[in-house]
C-alpha positions as CSV (number, residue, x, y, z in Angstrom):
1,X,0.0,0.0,0.0
2,X,2.9,2.5,0.5
3,X,3.6,2.2,-3.2
4,X,0.0,3.3,-4.0
5,X,0.4,6.3,-1.7
6,X,3.7,7.2,-3.3
7,X,2.1,7.0,-6.8
8,X,-0.6,9.5,-5.7
9,X,-3.4,7.0,-5.0
10,X,-5.8,6.7,-2.0
11,X,-7.7,3.6,-1.2
12,X,-10.2,1.8,1.0
13,X,-9.6,-1.9,1.9
14,X,-11.9,-4.2,3.9
15,X,-11.0,-7.8,4.6
16,X,-13.5,-10.6,4.1
17,X,-15.3,-11.6,7.3
18,X,-13.3,-14.8,7.8
19,X,-10.2,-15.6,9.8
20,X,-9.0,-18.1,7.2
21,X,-8.4,-15.7,4.3
22,X,-6.6,-12.4,4.1
23,X,-8.2,-11.1,0.9
24,X,-11.0,-8.7,0.6
25,X,-12.3,-5.8,-1.4
26,X,-10.4,-2.6,-2.3
27,X,-11.4,0.6,-4.1
28,X,-8.5,2.7,-5.4
29,X,-8.6,6.2,-6.8
30,X,-6.1,8.9,-7.9
31,X,-6.0,11.6,-5.2
32,X,-5.5,14.5,-7.8
33,X,-8.8,13.5,-9.4
34,X,-11.1,12.3,-6.6
35,X,-11.7,12.9,-2.9
36,X,-13.6,10.6,-0.6
37,X,-16.8,12.3,0.5
38,X,-18.4,9.5,2.6
39,X,-17.3,6.9,5.1
40,X,-17.0,3.6,3.5
41,X,-19.9,1.3,4.0
42,X,-19.4,-2.5,4.3
43,X,-22.1,-5.0,3.6
44,X,-21.5,-8.6,4.8
45,X,-23.4,-10.8,2.3
46,X,-23.5,-13.7,4.8
47,X,-25.6,-11.6,7.1
48,X,-27.7,-10.2,4.3
49,X,-28.5,-13.7,3.0
50,X,-29.7,-14.8,6.4
51,X,-32.0,-11.8,6.7
52,X,-33.3,-12.0,3.1
53,X,-36.9,-13.4,3.1
54,X,-36.7,-14.3,-0.6
55,X,-33.8,-16.7,-0.3
56,X,-34.8,-20.4,0.3
57,X,-33.3,-21.1,3.7
58,X,-32.6,-24.7,2.5
59,X,-30.1,-23.2,0.1
60,X,-28.6,-20.7,2.5
61,X,-25.2,-22.3,2.6
62,X,-24.9,-21.7,-1.2
63,X,-25.2,-18.0,-0.6
64,X,-22.8,-17.8,2.4
65,X,-19.4,-17.4,0.8
66,X,-17.9,-14.7,3.0
67,X,-18.3,-12.1,0.3
68,X,-18.6,-8.4,1.0
69,X,-19.6,-5.2,-0.8
70,X,-17.8,-1.9,0.0
71,X,-19.1,1.4,-1.3
72,X,-18.0,4.9,-1.0
73,X,-18.9,8.3,-2.5
74,X,-16.1,10.1,-4.4
75,X,-16.2,13.7,-5.6
76,X,-14.4,14.7,-8.8
77,X,-12.0,17.4,-7.6
78,X,-10.4,18.0,-11.0
79,X,-13.4,20.1,-12.0
80,X,-12.5,22.7,-9.3
81,X,-15.8,22.5,-7.5
C-alpha cells in the first residue's frame, strides 16, 4: 500500500469476514482526481443472505461465501468544484 500512496493514490480496503483468508475488497482512486466524500460502508453478504426473506433457507449455505460489498462516495476534484 505504500507504493500506491507514493504514486498518488488513495484507497479503502476491507477484509473478508473470515479468519481463514486475508483477501477482501479494495477501491483505489487517484487523489488528484477524486476525494472521498463519505465513510466507506461495508455489507456482509452472509448476514444479508440470512436476513433476506426471498432466499430459500434450505439453500442458505450456497449464498454464504464470506463475500462483501464496499461502497463509498467520491467527488471529482479535478473540476475545481
